[in-house]
C-alpha positions in Angstrom: -14.9 9.5 1.2 -13.3 11.1 -1.9 -12.5 8.5 -4.5 -9.6 8.8 -7.1 -10.0 6.8 -10.3 -6.9 5.3 -11.7 -8.2 3.3 -14.6 -5.5 0.8 -15.4 -2.8 2.9 -13.8 -1.7 4.8 -16.8 -0.8 7.8 -14.7 1.1 11.1 -15.3 2.7 12.1 -12.0 3.5 15.7 -11.1 6.4 16.1 -8.8 6.6 19.2 -6.6 9.6 21.3 -5.9 10.7 19.5 -2.7 14.4 18.5 -2.6 15.4 15.2 -4.2 16.0 12.7 -1.4 18.1 10.1 -3.3 21.0 11.0 -5.6 21.6 9.2 -8.9 24.7 7.6 -7.3 22.6 6.2 -4.4 19.9 5.0 -6.8 22.4 2.5 -8.2 22.5 0.7 -4.8 19.7 -1.8 -4.3 16.7 -0.5 -2.3 17.2 -3.1 0.5 20.7 -1.9 1.1 19.9 1.8 1.6 16.7 1.6 3.6 16.0 0.6 7.2 14.4 -2.8 7.6 11.8 -2.9 10.4 9.4 -5.7 11.2 5.8 -5.0 12.2 5.3 -5.3 16.0 2.0 -5.7 17.8 1.0 -3.4 20.6 -2.0 -2.9 22.9 -4.6 -0.9 21.0 -7.7 1.1 22.1 -9.9 -2.0 21.9 -10.0 -5.6 20.7 -11.2 -4.5 17.3 -8.6 -1.8 17.1 -5.3 -3.5 17.8 -2.1 -1.5 18.0 1.1 -1.8 16.0 4.6 -0.3 15.8 7.0 0.1 12.9 10.0 1.8 14.3 9.0 5.2 15.6 5.6 4.9 13.9 2.9 3.6 16.2 -0.9 3.5 16.1 -3.9 1.2 15.7 -5.8 -0.3 12.8 -9.4 -1.4 12.3 -9.8 -3.7 9.3 -13.1 -5.0 8.0 -14.3 -7.2 5.2 -17.7 -7.6 3.6 -18.8 -10.0 0.9 -22.0 -10.0 -1.2 -22.7 -13.3 -2.8 -25.4 -13.9 -5.4 -25.9 -16.8 -7.8 -24.7 -14.7 -10.8 -22.4 -12.1 -9.3 -20.5 -11.2 -6.1 -18.5 -8.4 -4.7 -15.7 -8.1 -2.1 -15.5 -5.0 0.0 -12.8 -3.9 2.4 -12.3 -0.9 4.6 -9.7 0.3 7.1 -9.4 3.0 9.7 -5.8 3.8 10.7 -4.2 6.0 13.3 -0.5 6.5 12.6 1.5 8.6 15.1 4.4 10.1 13.3 7.1 12.4 14.7 5.0 15.3 13.4 1.7 14.3 14.9 -1.1 11.8 14.5 -2.2 11.0 10.9 -5.6 9.3 10.5 -6.6 7.4 7.4 -9.9 6.3 6.1 -9.6 3.7 3.4 -11.9 1.5 1.4 -12.4 -0.4 -1.9 -13.3 -3.7 -3.4 -13.7 -5.8 -6.5 -16.6 -7.3 -8.3 -17.0 -10.7 -9.9 -19.4 -12.4 -12.3 -20.3 -16.1 -12.1 -21.2 -17.9 -15.4 -21.8 -21.6 -15.4 -20.0 -22.0 -12.1 -16.9 -20.1 -13.3 -16.0 -16.8 -11.6 -14.6 -13.9 -13.7 -13.3 -10.6 -12.4 -15.8 -8.1 -13.7 -14.4 -4.8 -12.2 -10.8 -3.7 -11.8 -9.9 -3.6 -8.1 -9.8 -0.2 -6.4 -8.6 0.9 -3.0 -8.4 4.5 -1.9 -7.4 6.4 1.3 -8.1 9.9 2.5 -5.9 11.3 5.3 -6.5 13.9 8.0 -4.9 15.0 11.3 -1.2 15.8 10.8 -1.3 14.8 7.2 -0.7 17.5 4.6 -3.7 19.0 2.9 -3.1 17.3 -0.4 -2.6 13.8 1.1 -4.5 11.0 -0.8 -3.8 7.5 -2.0 -5.1 5.3 -4.7 -4.4 1.7 -5.7 -5.8 -0.3 -8.6 -5.2 -3.2 -11.0 -2.1 -3.0 -13.1 -1.2 -4.8 -16.3 2.3 -6.0 -15.4 4.4 -8.3 -17.6 3.4 -11.9 -18.2 6.0 -13.3 -15.8 5.0 -10.8 -13.1 1.4 -11.8 -13.4 2.4 -15.4 -13.0 4.4 -14.5 -9.9 1.6 -12.5 -8.1 -1.4 -10.3 -8.8 -0.5 -6.9 -10.2 -1.4 -3.7 -8.4 -0.1 -0.2 -8.8 -0.9 3.2 -7.2 0.2 6.5 -5.9 0.4 8.7 -2.8 0.2 12.5 -2.9 2.0 13.9 0.1 3.1 17.5 0.7 3.4 18.3 -3.0 5.2 15.1 -4.0 3.8 12.1 -5.8 5.0 8.7 -4.7 4.3 5.5 -6.7 4.0 1.9 -5.8 3.7 -1.4 -7.6 3.6 -5.0 -6.5 7.0 -6.6 -6.3 8.6 -9.5 -4.5 11.2 -8.2 -2.0 12.0 -11.4 -0.1 10.9 -14.9 0.5 9.8 -17.5 -2.0 9.7 -16.5 -5.7 6.0 -17.2 -6.1 3.1 -16.2 -3.8 0.5 -18.9 -4.6 -1.9 -16.3 -6.0 -1.3 -13.8 -3.2 0.3 -10.3 -3.3 3.8 -10.7 -1.9 4.8 -7.1 -1.4 5.0 -3.5 -2.7 7.9 -1.3 -3.7 7.6 2.5 -3.2 9.4 4.9 -5.6 9.9 8.6 -6.1 11.0 10.1 -9.4 11.6 6.6 -10.6 13.9 5.7 -7.7 12.9 3.0 -5.2 12.9 4.5 -1.7 11.1 1.8 0.4 8.4 -0.8 0.4 6.7 -3.5 2.4 7.3 -7.2 2.2 4.2 -9.4 2.9 5.9 -12.6 1.9 6.8 -14.0 5.3 5.6 -14.8 8.8 5.1 -11.1 9.5 5.2 -7.9 7.4 8.6 -6.2 7.0 8.8 -2.6 6.2 11.7 -0.9 4.3 11.9 2.8 5.2 14.2 5.6 4.0 16.9 6.4 6.7 16.0 8.5 9.7 16.1 12.2 8.7 15.1 11.5 5.1 12.3 13.9 3.8 10.6 10.8 2.4 10.5 8.8 5.6 7.1 9.9 6.9 5.4 9.6 3.5 6.9 6.1 2.9 5.8 4.9 6.3 2.2 6.1 5.8 2.1 4.7 2.3 3.5 1.3 3.4 1.2 1.0 6.4 -1.8 1.9 4.2 -0.8 -0.8 1.7 -0.4 -3.3 4.6 -3.9 -2.5 5.8 -5.4 -3.3 2.5 -7.3 -6.6 2.8 -6.7 -7.6 -0.8 -9.2 -10.2 -2.0 -6.2 -12.2 -3.4 -4.7 -12.6 0.1 -7.9 -13.8 1.9 
């Protein structure tokens, strides 16, 4: 799997020549008021270990796996995901993986490595499709609220960005990631809320050129078995 290093998410994003999907006037409206809110639904999948899902017109299956290595002085959490996402344009497949290392000193566990999670896409995905997620600095208050992550999705010549953000529910996640907001050109266009009984997705309206990318991005983030949420 091709890996894309993000460091501490100090990224310079190159935006292609695709048409701008959200006007400056629309950007003044809160993201939740100009996106479609869709709850994750379960469906029958190919097997017990590949359960199905549906988010609006986007259906598919997901296979999520965790692996932990524990030694007296260090440990590492690994996670991987295989996704099939049927979009209006065809089936997109995703192969994702990543993890985080820790060091144990005198019974105290310290994060040793920045967390990383990457996805490669195939099938109906554009040739440049790739995703990366890593540790982000965030403000002091945001770090108190939830672990900080940030990342990007390259999709058909456009760069989308994401960062951890509370969208709904209680103001503090108890150490877990509560949700992600997805943006393009600095304008929030969607996201996924993990701070509830079931994940809730916020997608650009039907017909938007960003809808497929936002759906694939949000589903890839949902599939990430973040060590903070286990």
